N, C-alpha and C positions, 0 to 999 in steps of 0.2 A: 154910478162909476168903480171899477174892482180896486181896493184897497188892499196893501201887499207889505205883509212882515218880514222881511229877511234873516235870521237869524243863522250868523256865518261868523267863524274867527279870522277869516281874510277878508281886510276891506276889501282888495283888489277882486275877489270874488262876487261880492256885493254890488262894486260899480258896476262891475260888467253886466250881471243882472240887471243893475237899475238902469242902462244902456239900451240891450233888449227891449225894456217895457216901456223907454220914451220915445218909440215908435208906432205904439198902441194910443190911440185915443180915449180910450176908456180905462186905461190901465193905472195907475200911481205907486209905486215904491211909498208908503208913506209912514215907515217905522224899521228900523235897523236898530240889530243886536249884536255882541260878540261873544255872548256866552248865554248860559243857562238861566241864570237868576237875573239880568238883566232883560233877559227875554219876558221872564214870567212877571216882573215888575210891569213893564209897557203892557202886557196882556190886562192885569188889573186894573188902567186906567184910561185904557183906550180900546175901539174893536175896529178888528178889520175882517175882509172878504175870506182871506187865506191866509197862513201860516209858511213859509218857507224855508225848511228847518234842515241845516245842515248834522246829518249822524253821527259829525266825529269833531266836537268840539273843546276844547279845555275843560278839566271839572267833570258835571255830570253829561253822559253820554247823550246823543240826541235821541236811540230809543227810549233811556228813563224820562226823558224831558217831554219827548210825543207822552208817555203815559200820564205824565202831569198836566198835561194841556188837555187829554181828555177826558180827565177824569172831575178837572175844573169846568172846562169849556167842551161836553161832548159833543155839539154840534158845529163846529170852528172848526174846516177842512184842513188839513195840514198835505203839503208835498213835503217829501223827503227827500233831499239832493245828496247825492253818496259818490266819492269816488269810487266805491266797492262794487265789483257786479252783483247782479242779480243774486247770485247763488250766495253771498254774503252774507247778507242784510234783507233782501228787498222781499222774503216771504215773514221773516220776523218784524218787516215795520208793518205790511200790509196787517196782520195777525194783533199789533199792538193798536191798532185805528188808523194811521194812515190811508188819504185818499188817493196815495200816489206817490210812484217811487220813480226819481230820475237821476240817473247818472250825470255828473258835472260834465262831462266830455260832451253829452248830447243836448246840455242847454241851450247851446246859439241856439240850435233847427229845433227845438221841441218845447223849450219854457213856455212860448205863450201859447200852443196846443195844451201843455200838461194843465198849466191855469186856466184854462176856458173851459176845457171839460170839467176840472173840479170843481170849478165856482157854480155851474152850471147843473149840478148835483150827480156828475160821474165820478169815475176811478180813471187815473190813468194808470196805466200798466202797461209793459213794454211786453211783446211778444214773447222776450226770452222769460220772461216775469210769468208770462200766464201760463206757459210751459209750465212750471214751477211749480206754481199754484197748482196748476191741473192732476198733475203727478201726484201733490199731498191728498188730494180729495181723492182720485180713483185709489189710490195704495200702490202705486205703479211703480211708486218711490218707495226703495226699502228705505226704513228708519237707519239712522246713521247714527254711530256713539255724540255726537257734538252736538246734534240736535237736541240731546238731555242738557245741555250746557247753559248756564243762565245767562243774560245779555252782557255782564259784564265778564264772565268767563269767557263769552265766547270773541267779545271786544280785544281781550287779552291775548287771547289765543291767536288772533289775526294779526295785533302788535308784533307780537314774538316770531310767528314765522315770517313777518316782514323782516324783519332784522334789526328791530329794534332793542336796546339795550334797557334794561332795567333800571337804567337810571333815566332814562327817554321815555319812561311808559311813564313814570311815576312822576317826572314834570308835567306831561299832556294831562296827566288823568289826575293831577292835584292828591296823589296818594301815595304814602312811605313807599320806598325802596320793599320794607319787610314785605307791607301787603300785596306788593305785586311779586313777591315769591315764593305768597301764601297762596294766591292765585296759581303762580304756575306749576308749585307742586299738587294742588289741587286739579288742574288740569292731565297733569302725569297721569295722577291718581284714573280719574275718571276716562283718560283717554287709554288709559292700560298702556304708557309709553314712558320712556324710559330718559328723556334729553331734549335739549332745544332742536336738533337736529334730527331726532324722529318728529317732533313737532310741527317743523317744517314741512319734513316728508309728507307725512300724514295730512297739512292741509293743502299740499299742493295736489295730493294724491286726488282730494276728496273737491278739489276747485273751488275751495274755499281762498285762496289766492291764488296766483295768474304771476306766471316769469315773465 
């Protein structure tokens, strides 16, 4: 039996994935968590075949949680579930140890296939993400300034460029508004930009976000 634990702060997403899995006789969702802390506690008390991890949870980010899991349970496969494109987080997730990266919009058709491939020892990588990885390996993709950002800096860049206010970002990440502004100022300095408008333009031009 393939046992799955899903970590996503949206109950409707967890329920939707459970409904998909219910049609498979050899799969069961046997654990659910709504944040990183809850997930790590559950992993310390039981075992699963695979973790399905939302990259955008409140508090500790999915990427940081991914690194924590791989540090403690290096053989436990993890499928990253994301609303973001491969260009945004896919390569970072794979580099951090994820066994696959699945956009939420693709989950109804690809979720079971991704689970089976990963549990059998493979990787689930979409053609789009495979192309990005190949570009990185061959060096055909020129390094961009945002490649040097930390995962948290990159996360806040995405949120600012998506139109989130400092208050909204602080609430979502459980950090202070002062911390948000500190990250913003660091982003402007590293990317050599001067305003949120320029940050948004940069994100669009580099396909970090899409309209």
